Every structure is written in C-alpha cells, then in structure tokens.
DRENMAR-174136 format. One line per 5 residues: number of its first residue (from 1); their letters; for each residue x, y, z of N, C-alpha, C. Coordinates in steps of 0.02 Angstrom, whole numbers. Layout:
BEGIN
NUM = A = X:Y:Z:X:Y:Z:X:Y:Z  ...
***
This chain:
BEGIN
1 = MRIKA = 757:-3134:250:831:-3103:303:816:-3031:311  816:-2979:232:815:-2902:235:745:-2898:295  708:-2933:305:616:-2918:332:650:-2926:411  686:-2984:413:710:-2996:488:767:-2912:505  783:-2907:464:851:-2845:478:792:-2780:503
6 = LLIYL = 734:-2779:458:734:-2726:460:665:-2723:527  649:-2783:543:617:-2782:633:661:-2767:663  730:-2780:668:770:-2766:699:813:-2702:711  807:-2673:683:820:-2614:670:764:-2562:705  687:-2571:671:650:-2538:694:631:-2563:765
11 = SLCPY = 643:-2583:792:606:-2608:869:701:-2573:904  742:-2553:866:796:-2541:896:785:-2464:909  743:-2444:850:758:-2343:855:744:-2308:916  662:-2336:950:661:-2285:1015:740:-2267:1054  777:-2348:1040:830:-2361:1111:887:-2301:1073
16 = FYLYG = 885:-2311:1019:926:-2230:968:919:-2174:965  863:-2175:989:830:-2103:970:846:-2064:1052  831:-2108:1074:846:-2076:1169:900:-2107:1202  939:-2127:1163:1015:-2131:1167:1041:-2066:1137  1035:-2043:1103:1054:-1983:1061:1041:-1919:1063
21 = QEKRD = 978:-1914:1109:943:-1860:1120:954:-1836:1196  950:-1772:1185:991:-1744:1244:933:-1701:1301  953:-1723:1358:862:-1710:1415:895:-1662:1432  842:-1597:1426:848:-1558:1461:786:-1543:1505  781:-1474:1567:734:-1491:1635:751:-1412:1632
26 = TLTFR = 696:-1375:1648:682:-1318:1644:649:-1294:1693  689:-1227:1731:652:-1195:1802:650:-1118:1782  593:-1139:1808:574:-1043:1815:593:-1021:1885  609:-964:1893:623:-912:1941:603:-857:1937  626:-826:2003:640:-751:1982:678:-735:2052
31 = VVSYN = 679:-650:2002:734:-601:2041:700:-544:2067  737:-511:2097:707:-464:2155:748:-427:2160  732:-334:2158:764:-315:2209:712:-265:2239  754:-241:2283:708:-214:2359:746:-182:2383  736:-109:2400:741:-78:2429:719:-64:2493
36 = VENLF = 732:-80:2561:706:-110:2624:704:-40:2677  715:7:2653:718:64:2711:730:60:2785  819:72:2791:800:81:2836:831:9:2884  863:-50:2867:853:-106:2903:919:-100:2950  909:-54:3020:976:-48:3056:942:-124:3122
41 = DCRHD = 985:-136:3140:987:-165:3217:991:-118:3273  987:-122:3333:968:-80:3392:1061:-78:3424  1120:-91:3394:1187:-61:3413:1209:-9:3391  1244:35:3430:1279:73:3403:1346:38:3352  1360:70:3302:1420:60:3287:1454:107:3277
46 = TLKND = 1528:102:3323:1543:164:3355:1597:178:3269  1578:175:3230:1630:193:3155:1572:236:3122  1530:205:3131:1468:239:3087:1421:273:3116  1381:321:3075:1322:375:3119:1275:340:3103  1251:274:3166:1179:253:3150:1146:277:3214
51 = YEFLP = 1143:325:3250:1143:364:3296:1034:373:3298  1039:385:3243:960:397:3238:925:327:3247  960:263:3232:923:199:3242:938:170:3284  923:214:3365:950:174:3426:897:183:3488  900:152:3543:815:141:3572:807:209:3620
56 = DAMRH = 863:232:3619:875:333:3656:851:380:3625  843:356:3530:833:405:3498:778:424:3470  790:493:3449:698:487:3439:640:458:3401  704:418:3367:636:345:3340:605:323:3381  660:299:3431:651:233:3466:665:182:3448
61 = WNYSK = 701:171:3418:697:99:3371:724:66:3423  707:23:3420:695:-49:3494:682:-117:3466  701:-164:3492:731:-219:3471:660:-260:3444  582:-229:3473:541:-266:3435:502:-268:3398  529:-171:3366:524:-131:3317:568:-176:3263
66 = YRKKL = 628:-191:3284:680:-232:3228:646:-280:3224  634:-333:3264:615:-408:3240:542:-399:3213  509:-345:3214:439:-337:3177:454:-320:3097  497:-298:3078:539:-265:3031:569:-338:2988  606:-372:3028:642:-425:2981:576:-470:2981
71 = DGIAR = 521:-497:3010:490:-558:2972:449:-499:2941  429:-425:2933:398:-413:2874:443:-431:2809  504:-393:2812:538:-399:2745:540:-453:2734  539:-536:2763:527:-579:2743:451:-617:2715  425:-594:2765:367:-606:2707:331:-577:2637
76 = VITAV = 360:-519:2653:385:-474:2587:412:-515:2514  460:-538:2538:514:-587:2496:503:-639:2463  451:-678:2519:398:-746:2499:350:-736:2477  317:-687:2482:287:-676:2431:269:-651:2343  324:-603:2360:353:-598:2294:390:-653:2254
81 = GGWAP = 412:-696:2287:425:-748:2241:368:-818:2220  306:-822:2242:255:-845:2231:275:-913:2253  275:-974:2233:265:-1029:2228:319:-1058:2258  376:-1031:2256:431:-1021:2269:495:-969:2290  510:-979:2364:565:-911:2382:605:-886:2308
86 = PALVA = 610:-811:2291:650:-821:2236:719:-826:2243  737:-834:2188:812:-872:2162:872:-825:2195  860:-759:2158:917:-709:2203:877:-632:2218  901:-598:2281:849:-537:2314:916:-483:2323  918:-456:2293:946:-366:2294:911:-341:2331
91 = LCEVE = 943:-322:2387:918:-278:2450:974:-191:2448  941:-164:2462:976:-100:2492:940:-61:2545  1001:-44:2554:981:-19:2638:995:-67:2706  1024:-108:2693:1034:-148:2757:1086:-133:2794  1125:-139:2854:1164:-108:2897:1225:-140:2881
96 = NDSVM = 1234:-210:2899:1289:-253:2899:1296:-340:2915  1309:-353:2907:1318:-440:2948:1264:-459:2959  1269:-435:3035:1230:-453:3061:1151:-442:3062  1141:-401:3016:1071:-368:3006:1048:-429:2975  1079:-470:2928:1093:-502:2843:1090:-574:2897
101 = RDLTR = 1118:-594:2947:1124:-658:2961:1042:-664:3027  1030:-603:3039:941:-623:3077:916:-635:3038  907:-598:2987:848:-570:2918:850:-680:2905  928:-714:2889:914:-764:2843:921:-819:2892  922:-817:2969:926:-863:3004:874:-878:3076
106 = YSALR = 852:-804:3071:799:-795:3143:728:-755:3118  725:-754:3038:660:-730:3036:611:-772:3001  540:-735:2985:510:-800:2953:542:-833:2868  606:-769:2870:638:-816:2810:683:-875:2801  693:-887:2887:738:-951:2900:723:-1004:2853
111 = EAGYR = 672:-1055:2816:661:-1095:2815:679:-1078:2716  662:-1024:2696:729:-1020:2630:788:-1039:2624  805:-1051:2672:898:-1076:2653:914:-1028:2622  908:-975:2620:965:-916:2592:1020:-899:2614  1080:-899:2581:1143:-848:2592:1159:-795:2566
116 = YIITQ = 1198:-766:2602:1210:-688:2580:1285:-655:2579  1283:-608:2516:1346:-584:2527:1355:-506:2523  1369:-474:2577:1338:-380:2583:1418:-371:2588  1399:-299:2561:1460:-257:2559:1505:-233:2638  1542:-202:2629:1560:-152:2699:1599:-90:2664
121 = SPDER = 1534:-64:2647:1552:25:2607:1559:78:2671  1605:96:2623:1637:181:2689:1567:227:2709  1504:207:2658:1458:259:2673:1442:264:2764  1431:339:2782:1448:351:2834:1383:341:2895  1329:325:2862:1276:292:2897:1311:211:2911
126 = GINVA = 1328:206:2871:1330:135:2896:1272:74:2843  1254:107:2784:1199:69:2754:1256:31:2687  1228:-45:2678:1253:-77:2639:1208:-92:2569  1238:-145:2537:1194:-176:2466:1181:-233:2491  1158:-286:2490:1164:-368:2501:1140:-407:2428
131 = LLYQR = 1159:-459:2446:1117:-524:2389:1099:-579:2416  1047:-587:2415:1016:-655:2461:1006:-716:2398  1053:-790:2401:1011:-806:2328:1015:-890:2348  986:-921:2324:986:-990:2336:1059:-1042:2317  1075:-1064:2348:1144:-1106:2327:1142:-1180:2314
136 = GFFMP = 1072:-1201:2272:1058:-1248:2246:1059:-1212:2171  1034:-1171:2171:1031:-1124:2109:1090:-1085:2069  1120:-1042:2123:1164:-1006:2108:1221:-998:2158  1285:-1038:2121:1357:-1028:2159:1407:-977:2154  1414:-943:2195:1450:-900:2190:1513:-916:2176
141 = IACQS = 1594:-872:2141:1628:-902:2129:1663:-838:2143  1645:-790:2145:1687:-739:2145:1667:-684:2151  1656:-625:2207:1651:-561:2214:1658:-498:2233  1672:-454:2221:1699:-382:2228:1651:-340:2261  1676:-274:2294:1650:-232:2300:1678:-165:2277
146 = LPVDK = 1641:-141:2222:1677:-89:2178:1653:-19:2208  1718:5:2229:1698:87:2250:1707:120:2188  1645:180:2212:1639:232:2196:1665:300:2187  1679:315:2138:1719:387:2146:1701:465:2179  1726:509:2192:1706:552:2226:1687:593:2179
151 = PRRDS = 1639:663:2159:1647:712:2122:1710:742:2127  1711:777:2210:1751:806:2248:1796:800:2298  1870:803:2319:1890:774:2373:1863:772:2411  1800:812:2457:1769:843:2486:1694:814:2496  1693:767:2463:1633:743:2444:1613:669:2501
156 = RPTRD = 1556:692:2529:1570:622:2550:1532:565:2541  1598:512:2547:1586:435:2534:1518:412:2492  1518:360:2481:1444:316:2443:1456:251:2472  1392:222:2426:1403:144:2441:1443:100:2399  1476:64:2404:1508:30:2354:1442:-11:2306
161 = ILHVS = 1449:-40:2251:1414:-77:2201:1428:-153:2226  1403:-208:2215:1428:-252:2225:1404:-311:2160  1481:-325:2147:1462:-388:2089:1481:-449:2099  1450:-507:2093:1457:-556:2112:1426:-605:2041  1503:-652:2057:1494:-707:1984:1462:-767:1996
166 = GLLMN = 1443:-811:1981:1406:-844:2001:1385:-906:1953  1403:-957:1963:1391:-1044:1906:1315:-1034:1933  1278:-1060:1869:1218:-1083:1868:1185:-1139:1878  1128:-1192:1881:1130:-1270:1872:1156:-1291:1800  1161:-1236:1755:1191:-1269:1682:1256:-1247:1670
171 = RDTLD = 1277:-1249:1755:1352:-1213:1732:1379:-1160:1679  1330:-1104:1676:1362:-1047:1618:1347:-995:1707  1377:-971:1673:1401:-895:1724:1377:-833:1720  1344:-834:1764:1290:-770:1770:1319:-698:1827  1319:-634:1803:1360:-586:1844:1315:-534:1871
176 = VFVAH = 1298:-538:1937:1268:-485:1975:1272:-426:2000  1260:-380:1986:1286:-321:2009:1205:-280:2066  1204:-272:2128:1181:-232:2144:1223:-164:2177  1157:-125:2165:1197:-41:2175:1138:-4:2197  1160:23:2245:1109:83:2277:1145:156:2261
181 = FPSRS = 1134:181:2216:1165:253:2195:1157:299:2243  1191:349:2245:1196:408:2295:1111:442:2299  1113:480:2351:1050:500:2333:1043:582:2300  958:606:2319:955:649:2277:958:702:2309  970:696:2375:988:755:2457:1025:809:2411
186 = GGAKE = 977:871:2434:1009:932:2404:1001:939:2333  955:906:2308:923:904:2244:952:865:2193  912:848:2121:908:799:2068:962:812:2043  973:886:2032:1023:919:1980:1079:922:2014  1092:935:2063:1165:973:2113:1187:891:2124
191 = SEPYR = 1161:842:2155:1186:763:2150:1199:712:2107  1176:726:2055:1168:704:1985:1255:694:1970  1309:737:1988:1356:697:1949:1387:653:1992  1351:607:2061:1391:568:2095:1352:511:2068  1282:529:2035:1244:452:2019:1290:450:1948
196 = LLAAK = 1299:505:1915:1338:481:1835:1395:455:1848  1441:452:1909:1501:417:1908:1494:336:1943  1442:332:1990:1413:262:2001:1402:222:1938  1367:258:1881:1345:219:1842:1375:186:1796  1442:267:1804:1509:245:1758:1543:168:1785
201 = KVKET = 1549:172:1838:1595:140:1856:1524:37:1855  1467:47:1863:1434:-28:1827:1455:-29:1743  1462:29:1721:1448:14:1650:1542:6:1625  1589:24:1650:1648:-1:1650:1662:-85:1651  1624:-88:1723:1637:-174:1712:1598:-217:1674
206 = ADSLF = 1545:-196:1663:1501:-236:1627:1521:-256:1554  1555:-198:1537:1597:-181:1445:1649:-237:1465  1680:-228:1528:1740:-261:1509:1725:-360:1518  1652:-365:1533:1628:-421:1551:1600:-446:1471  1572:-410:1446:1582:-414:1373:1618:-443:1348
211 = QIRQH = 1673:-403:1344:1743:-429:1340:1772:-485:1319  1758:-516:1388:1791:-575:1404:1748:-632:1425  1694:-634:1439:1628:-682:1447:1627:-727:1355  1630:-765:1360:1596:-804:1276:1516:-782:1289  1480:-811:1322:1418:-791:1321:1398:-759:1381
216 = PQIIL = 1408:-680:1388:1395:-672:1454:1331:-650:1456  1299:-654:1518:1253:-642:1568:1253:-601:1608  1230:-537:1625:1234:-505:1659:1148:-478:1697  1143:-464:1743:1094:-456:1773:1112:-378:1817  1059:-322:1814:1089:-283:1879:1013:-246:1892
221 = LGDFN = 1046:-245:1963:966:-217:2012:999:-188:2050  916:-153:2078:945:-104:2133:903:-42:2146  920:26:2174:885:63:2199:964:121:2155  929:143:2127:971:207:2061:954:274:2096  910:284:2116:872:378:2155:877:392:2070
226 = DYPDN = 860:389:2038:856:405:1966:799:363:1912  784:400:1868:719:362:1832:757:334:1780  711:293:1735:752:245:1658:757:309:1612  724:375:1619:743:420:1563:814:460:1591  839:491:1650:886:515:1671:930:498:1639
231 = KSVRQ = 1006:528:1644:1068:540:1616:1087:441:1634  1083:447:1716:1124:395:1736:1110:327:1697  1062:326:1668:1038:244:1652:1025:256:1579  1001:324:1551:991:324:1480:1071:336:1421  1099:387:1459:1177:402:1433:1237:353:1441
236 = VLRAE = 1249:338:1508:1297:316:1532:1264:257:1541  1227:194:1567:1214:150:1563:1196:121:1470  1161:171:1459:1139:147:1389:1092:98:1365  1056:92:1429:996:56:1446:916:69:1438  896:46:1365:859:68:1345:793:-5:1335
241 = APPTL = 722:18:1327:667:-35:1340:698:-89:1279  712:-154:1287:719:-223:1249:676:-184:1164  699:-169:1123:692:-181:1062:626:-237:1015  564:-204:975:498:-246:962:526:-275:922  583:-276:895:611:-311:823:654:-351:853
246 = PDSLY = 644:-411:849:708:-457:887:745:-455:842  776:-436:776:813:-412:738:859:-363:758  840:-309:800:871:-270:819:889:-256:890  897:-340:915:923:-350:1007:986:-363:965  1028:-327:1027:1107:-345:1032:1129:-378:1092
251 = AKKLY = 1147:-453:1074:1173:-476:1149:1224:-429:1194  1263:-395:1173:1322:-371:1217:1298:-283:1222  1233:-281:1251:1218:-235:1277:1169:-212:1331  1176:-180:1360:1122:-168:1406:1039:-146:1406  986:-190:1444:929:-166:1398:868:-165:1469
256 = HLLAR = 811:-106:1468:803:-103:1527:736:-157:1530  711:-187:1557:656:-223:1565:582:-194:1598  588:-145:1636:555:-104:1671:529:-28:1615  590:2:1574:579:58:1543:502:66:1519  501:8:1473:427:38:1431:360:33:1487
261 = KAATR = 380:2:1519:309:22:1546:321:80:1594  363:119:1620:373:149:1653:353:224:1627  377:204:1557:358:259:1498:269:274:1483  240:215:1481:189:220:1458:127:219:1502  138:163:1565:81:159:1611:83:219:1683
266 = KHFGS = 43:239:1671:0:308:1708:22:290:1787  23:300:1834:40:293:1898:94:224:1915  125:215:1869:174:155:1863:234:194:1909  250:133:1966:320:145:2003:335:102:2047  396:94:2097:428:87:2164:396:113:2215
271 = YKYQG = 410:180:2182:399:244:2242:381:306:2235  347:336:2301:303:404:2266:315:456:2306  348:506:2275:366:572:2283:302:629:2260  295:664:2329:255:706:2318:201:688:2261  156:634:2290:108:615:2256:89:584:2187
276 = EWGLL = 164:579:2149:188:565:2103:226:509:2102  192:468:2051:253:383:2056:289:393:2012  342:361:2032:416:331:1999:481:270:1983  499:258:1925:536:203:1951:582:217:1961  625:215:2063:686:214:2056:723:154:2063
281 = DHIIV = 675:84:2066:699:35:2080:705:-19:2008  776:-44:1991:770:-43:1903:782:-137:1916  769:-143:1837:813:-233:1828:849:-213:1742  903:-230:1747:919:-205:1674:970:-273:1669  971:-299:1617:1000:-376:1596:1034:-362:1517
286 = SGTLL = 1093:-389:1518:1113:-396:1459:1074:-422:1394  1084:-414:1339:1049:-435:1272:1028:-511:1288  1092:-540:1291:1089:-600:1290:1030:-654:1327  1017:-627:1365:951:-653:1412:874:-624:1376  906:-594:1315:842:-595:1290:825:-628:1228
291 = LKDSP = 874:-666:1212:874:-718:1156:832:-778:1172  776:-773:1146:735:-857:1150:756:-910:1145  829:-930:1107:857:-1018:1133:921:-982:1154  926:-932:1203:966:-943:1263:946:-969:1313  991:-1020:1344:973:-1049:1410:963:-1028:1456
296 = LHTDE = 980:-980:1471:934:-935:1524:894:-865:1482  826:-859:1474:803:-794:1452:759:-775:1490  721:-710:1479:666:-674:1480:654:-614:1455  609:-573:1469:588:-527:1428:535:-472:1462  532:-416:1422:492:-356:1485:423:-385:1513
301 = AKADV = 395:-428:1442:332:-458:1507:338:-468:1569  390:-531:1584:392:-547:1639:432:-517:1699  419:-434:1698:471:-393:1743:399:-369:1749  392:-343:1814:351:-285:1850:356:-259:1938  315:-194:1936:345:-183:2001:260:-244:2061
306 = FSLPF = 302:-254:2105:251:-290:2149:197:-254:2225  160:-261:2193:96:-212:2230:64:-227:2262  60:-282:2321:-9:-312:2325:-22:-280:2374  -96:-275:2405:-123:-251:2443:-101:-209:2525  -64:-269:2538:-45:-265:2596:36:-235:2594
311 = LLTKD = 54:-223:2547:125:-143:2552:107:-106:2535  38:-101:2526:6:9:2513:-18:25:2592  -36:86:2574:-90:107:2636:-117:164:2621  -153:194:2617:-191:266:2567:-145:327:2597  -147:364:2553:-99:405:2529:-162:488:2568
316 = TKYYG = -166:499:2626:-213:550:2649:-184:621:2636  -121:639:2593:-79:721:2571:-133:705:2504  -91:675:2467:-128:662:2391:-167:646:2356  -178:583:2355:-242:523:2320:-195:455:2317  -260:413:2317:-249:337:2284:-212:308:2350
321 = KQPFR = -143:252:2332:-113:249:2384:-19:248:2366  -1:244:2433:75:253:2445:92:174:2465  171:173:2471:186:124:2515:170:113:2572  160:63:2590:161:67:2683:225:66:2715  249:120:2727:331:99:2765:333:119:2830
326 = TYYGM = 379:85:2839:408:86:2930:405:150:2954  424:207:2929:415:254:2983:394:343:2928  346:374:2951:326:421:2901:319:482:2927  393:505:2908:434:554:2956:469:535:3008  451:550:3057:475:518:3102:405:489:3162
331 = KYQGG = 347:464:3120:313:420:3178:310:353:3150  315:325:3192:321:245:3169:248:226:3147  269:183:3098:204:152:3062:194:66:3071  253:39:3076:277:-32:3087:238:-62:3015  258:-13:2961:263:-57:2891:318:-78:2854
336 = YSDHL = 319:-78:2796:376:-139:2758:423:-89:2723  422:-25:2704:465:2:2653:423:59:2623  482:105:2599:430:164:2587:467:134:2503  491:83:2484:495:61:2418:437:3:2399  408:-15:2342:409:-80:2329:445:-108:2300
341 = PVYAE = 436:-185:2311:508:-221:2269:469:-214:2168  530:-235:2156:515:-257:2071:569:-317:2081  504:-356:1997:565:-414:1999:543:-442:1924  592:-505:1906:581:-512:1834:586:-593:1838  518:-653:1801:532:-701:1793:578:-695:1737
346 = LRLLY = 629:-798:1746:663:-790:1702:675:-860:1695  707:-907:1654:668:-973:1613:735:-1006:1607  774:-1051:1651:826:-1074:1649:828:-1144:1637  874:-1185:1566:854:-1232:1545:933:-1287:1548  939:-1334:1579:972:-1360:1608:1013:-1432:1604
***
C-alpha cells in the first residue's frame, strides 16, 4: 500500500511543481535619446520665430527636404533598435504635433506602430521634446510638462521637461523624463544658470518619486547641453557612474550609464565641437534599474553612443569623422543630425 501511494505521489510531482512555479518571460529592448537637429515643417507658426525654416528663407527649407529628413530620422531610429524598433525614443528639437504625426504615420517609421507625446513649450523658436513609445510595451497613465524657471525676469523662456509615467508589461510603473536643457549660446559659463535651474526641476521631481513610489523606476533622457562632469549633472542631479562594488549601490539615487565611458574613452561622445568629441546626450537611471534581481534592469555595459558609418562624414576642418548633419552652417548637406543617438539596453521580466 505504501509503495502504491509513493508511486502515485511521484507521478504527480511534475504536476505539483508546474502548478506552483511562477512562469516568467523575458523581454530585451532598447531606449534611445536623439537630438534630431531642427526637425521643422515648412509652415509658419504665427506665434513662433520659425522663419529660418521656411521655403523663402535663407535655408530654402522645403517639402522635399522635410520629407527626406523624416525618412532619415526614421532610418536612424530603426537602425538603433537592431532586430526590433526601440521601445522608447526621446526626441529633442522637434517643432510640433504636426511633425510628430508625419514622422509616425507617413515616414518609413509608420510600420513600427509608434505613439507619441510632445510638449507645447514657450520656447520662442517653437522647438519641443517628445517621447515615442511602443504601446504594447509602455502604456502611459499620466504625463506633465515641467516648466523651467528663468534666471532673470527678462530671460527668454526655454523648453519644458516632459515627464511621462507608464505601465510596463509586468504592471510596474516606469517614469520617463525627456529634457533639452538651455543651450550654451552666449558662452558656457554665462548660460550655466539656465541649465542648473533645468536640472533642479528634474531633481526635485525625481526626489518626489523616490518618496512616493514603492519601487521607483526612473529613466532620464535628453540633450543637456552639458557634459557628465558639469555642475548640472554632477552637483544638481548628482548622477555619477554606477559603483563598481554592488554593495555601494543606492536604489534611490540617480546613476549615469555613460559617464565612465565619457571619462575613460578617447574621442567618445555624441557631439563634436571644434574638433573635440563630447557627451551632451545622456541616459541616467535610478539605482533600482541597476539591481540584478530587479524585474527591470540594465547596466552601463549595455549603454553606448550609436555611431554606424552612415551617420558620419569626414571632418575636413579638424580630423577624423563628425556627425553627418542636415546643414553645415547655412549649407544643406542632406544628412541626419549634428548629434549621434545614445541608447541603453534593458531587460524586463514579466
């Protein structure tokens, strides 16, 4: 009798094991940050100073150039994704909703099925930031445009920061920030207070998420017009390279996935200025995303600048290569952007 009972138990063991086991799938995907260099349409917005990108302006920006630009940006985004389109794409220097609609519906990107969210910033030129997302992976549940304070009352308004909260496939919340900090126009030192205020706005919002989220998952993307060792990144955001010792990792802290590469690699960067490469485009994550046992995680080895040969052209003034941009000064080149995209690969358990 005991032997018979034992045989029955052993025959049912696989059933009990499978019934109690939590089956989980894994999804690997990429997030991208890309300054697309003045993605303007050809129509005048009466409330904005967009005269530079009109058919009768000095640049002679017209519909055929606009269409070529859309398909070029679509090609770059598709290439960065590799085997699949990136799940999230942060875009800087996009003009308006019309441009985003054309990019997602009428360019070579239309088969990717992207949705988008764009800011409506007070920037005088009319440029904004936007987030492309794959709805099957990321479902927005809330979004807000964060206005950036002006250093002085007579200072020009700058671009809002986009903050989107969304649900992942495992029902966890992911908070994504897209930022395009004020430019270095007028000098890096003179314009620095603008960027410090932009960084402060991001840090305050991130700190509030660290307080209210049980498991805060944050990704900050964009063109900061500052380098990883500048004050806006190191002192305000306090975003450093991830620690080499896992025990030194803080879950509720921001870490820069590209900071170590920027500090140790020669000729590393997303932008070239006067012959020198530098990293103006950033991917910063909360420490929770660096925990190996986290359902959503990554590491600095999975982040890099995307620099395939078709994105580069010969630098005739200095040396080597430089980004193949749309305009070089006022001369039309028909390239992609003056920036290279940056990306990170993440893994999701669901």
